[in-house]
N, C-alpha and C positions, 0 to 999 in steps of 0.2 A: 802351437800347432797340435791338433788332436791326433793321438796315436792309438791305434785299436789292434789287438791281437786276438786271434780265435784259437781256442783249445779244441783240438780234434783227437780222434782215436776210436777204436772199436768200442761198442757198448760194454758196460761193466769192467772197466780197467782203471777207474779211479779219477776220471776227469773232473768229475763235480766235486769230489772231495778236495782236489788240489784247488779248483775255483774258490771253493768256500774258504780255503786257508788265505787266499790273498786278496778276495774281493770284499767291498763294503756291503753286498747283498749275497744272499745265501741261495743255493740252488737245492733242489730235492734230490737227495741220493736213494738208490734202491738196488736190491739185488736181481731185480727183473730187468731183462733186456727189453729196450724200447719202452721204458716206463715213462718217458716224457715226450711231449710233442712240440716244444719250443725251445728256443736258445735262451739261456740265461745271460744277463748283460750286467756288468758291475764295473766299479772303478777301483783302481789300486794306486797307492802313492808309490813313487819311485825313491827308494831309500837313498838318502844323501845326507850324511852327518855334517857335511859343510854349512848347510843351512842353519844348524843349531850353534855351530862354533861362531858364525857371523853374528847371530843373535845374541850371543853372550856379551858381545862388545857393543851392540846397538841397542838392545832391549826394545825391540819393536813390538807393536800391539799384537801382531799375529804373524805366524809363520806359514807359507804358503809353498808346498812341494809340487813338483811336477806330478800329474796324474796320467795313468795309462787306462784306456777302456779295455776290459777283458770279456770276450764273448764266449761262452760254454756252449759248443755246439753238441747237440745230442749224438750219442754214439753211432758211428757209421757201420755199414755191413757190406758183405759182398753183394753187388748189384744195386748199390745206393744211387749210382748214376742212371739206372734204369728205373728208379723209383722204389727199390727194395728198402725195408727198414724205415728209416726216417726220409729217405728219398731226396729228390732234387731240391726241395725247399731249403734244406740246410746246407747243401752244397752252395746255393745261391748266398746264404749267410756268410759262408767262408769268403766269398768273392768281395764283400765289404771290408775285410780285414786288411791290415798292413803287413802282417807276419803271422806265421802259424807256429803254435806250441803243440807239438805232436807228443801226446802221452802215451807211453807203451806199458803194458802190464809186465813186470819183472818180479813177480812174487807168486808163490804157491799158496793156495788156501782152498781147502776142500769145501768150505762152506760158501765160496763164491764161485759158481762154475763158469768156466770160460765159454765164451758164445761159440768158438771153434773147437771146443772139446779138450784143448791142451794149452798150456803155457808155452808159446813160441814166439818170442818178441820180433825176430827177423820176419817171419811169416806175417805177423800183424801188421808190421809196417809196410810191407809190400802189398797187402790187401787194401790199406787205406791209400797209398800212393797210386795203385792202379785205378780206384774209383776216381781220384782227382784227375789223373791223366786222361782217362775216358771222357770226363767232362770237358777238359780242355781241348781235346782232339775234336769233339763235336763243334766247338766254337770256331776253332782254327779252319775246320773243312768248309764251314758255312762262309766265313770270310774269303777264303780262297775262291769259292764259286762267285762271289760278288766281285772280287778283284779280276778274275779271268773274263768275267762278262764286260767289265770296263776296258780291260786290255784289248779286247776285239775291236774297239772303236779306235785304238791307236794310243790309248793312254799309257805312255811308257812308265809313269810312276805307278800305276796299278800293276803293270806287268813285273816290274821289280818287286812290288810288294807280294804278288802271288809266288814269286821264286823264293823270297825269304820265308814265307810261311810254309812253303812246301818242305823246305829244311826243317822248321819246327814240327810239321806233321810226321815227317820221317822220324824224327827224334822220339816223339811220344809214341809212336808206333813200335819203336825199340824198346817200350817200357822205361823211358828216361823221362825225368822231369825237366821242364823247360830252363830251370834255374841252373841247370848243368850244362846248357848249350852256350857256346861262346857266340854272342852277337855284339856288333858294334852298336855304338849310340844311334847311328843313322838307321840301322836295321830295327833297332828296338822300337822305333816310332811306329811300326806296323803291328806290333803286339800290345803296346802300352794301354791302348783303349779298350782292350779285352779283359783286363785285370785277371790274368790266367791264374788258376789256383796253384799250379806247380812252378810258377815263376816267383812266387812269394818266398821270402827267406823263412827258414824253419829252423826251430830249436827242438831237439829230442829230449824229453823228460822221461826218465826211467822211474817208474814208480815202484818202489821196493818195499820189503817188509823192514820192521824196526832194526833188526839185527844187521841190516845191510846198508843202513843210513850213511855210515862213515866210508866204507871202502867198496861198496857196491857187491855184485855177485857174478855168477856165471852168465846170468841173462843179460846184464850189463855189459859185459865183456863182449857177447855176441853182438849187440847193437853198436858198440864202439868200433868193431871190426867191419861191420857191414856199412858203415857210413864214414869210414876213414878217409875217403876221397872226396867227400863233400866239404864244402865250406860252410861248417855248421858247428853248433855245440852240443854236447850230451851232458845233461845235468842230472844227477841222482837225487830223488826226493823220496823221503819215507812218508807217503800221503797221509796215513792214519796217525803217525806220530806227529806230523805237522798240524793235523786237525786238533789234536789235543793242545798242542802249544797255543794255537790260535784262539781257543776258547779261553785261555787265561787273560783275566783283564789286568792284573798287576804286573807291571814291567819286570819287577824284581823276581816274581814267580816264574815268568817266562825265561829270564836268564838262568835261573836255577835249574829249571827243566831241560834247558838246551845244554848246560854244563854237565848234567847226569848223563844225557845221551851222547856227550862227547862232541857236540857241535858248537862252533863258534857264532853262528847265527842261523836263523831259518833258512832252508833250503829255497823257500819261495822268494827270499830277498835276491838271491842269486839269479833266480829265474827272471824277475822283473828287470834286474840290470842287464841281463843278457839279451832280453827282447829290446831294451832301449839301445844297446850297443849294436845289435846286428843289423838295426836300421840306419846306422851310421848318423846317430843322433848325439847330441851333447847338451850340456846345461850352461847357462849363463845366469847370473844374479842381479837382482836390484835390491837395494837395502836402504831404508830410511825409517823413521819414526812410525809409520803406519803399518809397514810390512817388510819382511825379508822373503824374497819370493824367487823361486827357480822357474827358468823359462827353457823351453826346448826349441833348439834349431838344428838344422842339419850340419855336419861338418863341413867347414869351408864357407859357411855364410859370412857376408860382410856386415860391418856394423849397421849401415842402414836396413838390411835385411832383418837383423836381430831387432832393431827398433820397431819394425813393421809387425813382428810377432807381439809386441806389447799393445800397439795400436797403430792403424794405418796412417793416422795423421803424423805421427813420430816418424815414420819412413818418408812421407811426403815432404815434410818440412825440415828433414835432417840437417843439421849444421855440423856437429861433431859429436864425438863420445868421449867422455872423461872415463879411463879405464884404470882399475886397480887389479892386480893378480891376487887371487884368494891367499897364497901362501905370504904375499907381502903384507896383506891386510891383517891377518891374524897374527903375524909376527910383530908388526909395528903398532897394532892395537887401535888405529884411528885412521880416518880419511886425512886429518891434518898432518899426522905423523908421515903417511905416505907421501902427501905433498912436499913436506919439508924434506923428505929423503930423496926426493926425485923419483918416486915410485908411482906417482899418478900421472898417467900418460894421456895426452890429448891426441886423439886419432880421428882421421878423416873417413871419407867415404870409401876408401879401397882397403880399409883395415879388415882383416879377417878375424873374427871373434874366436877366442880359444876357450876350451872347457874351463869352467871355474872363474872366468872373468867377471868382475863386478862393474857394471856399466851405470853410468849417468848420461842420459841423452839429452843434449841441447838441440833445441829444434824451433823453428819459426814458421807458422802457416799463416799467411797473410789472407785476410778476408776478402 
């Protein structure tokens, strides 16, 4: 399943620098506001050392990690929902994403003017949130009008939908994002088709100076306090430092650079894993002589659903799944050893796949 995350934030706060650190394509950076008129799109591998540990035992022809699509949305500004700055086009780009990575400037730099005149991360977050809320409010109000019109003809479902959306409208008008409103699954069906911007999961990235890469700074503390009641993550990344690391081609050079900076791994690795996690996703593996590969499924997916991610025929003709746990496989060193130890399990259609499972799908599709 394809996963797409959108990087948003005000202009000139380091979004594209961070995008360039993690993506296989590079966007243009500039010190000038609104210097680009299109979103950058790239792909990034989800870091997972387990793939390489499996391959050490199998020696496949190739290793295929999970990839995530990253969209770098040009900087937003006050009035974006009315077309100011980059305007509505890029709000529509955000609508196509599964999750939002909200980059916030948490560093001082006299050579890089702030579009609002001063560094204030809490204010910056509120500016972006407001523009997204205004866009959502417009969509909700339009749908309420349609449902109320249908309700007048006696459509009880439409009447109920209008009542639910009125709650959503009131929430947005209180400067709150939809993701913080409690809605039942039955109620959510009235908003799911709108792909509301503020209903998407969000990760906050505090872009800091090099000296604050390890422990953050006062600006990071302000953001953490502001979002403490949200179901979210706050990640600290020194964008300029990460950019230097990303430019190094030699893995040993990268490792030495990280150690000098006191970091165990690039901050962007944590960002990618967080994006994967916040969407309630997990990985399972297939392994053979041709490839060792990671696949993405939602937590709670059954074995046939996992098979369908590989190919629809595997789900349609699913018979059973032979399952090895990652820890058992790397401990016992081979599939045969797992089988001999009773650690290769034969599971049916109701089996719920766990993170790190190594699957061999048995199927039959009659012609």
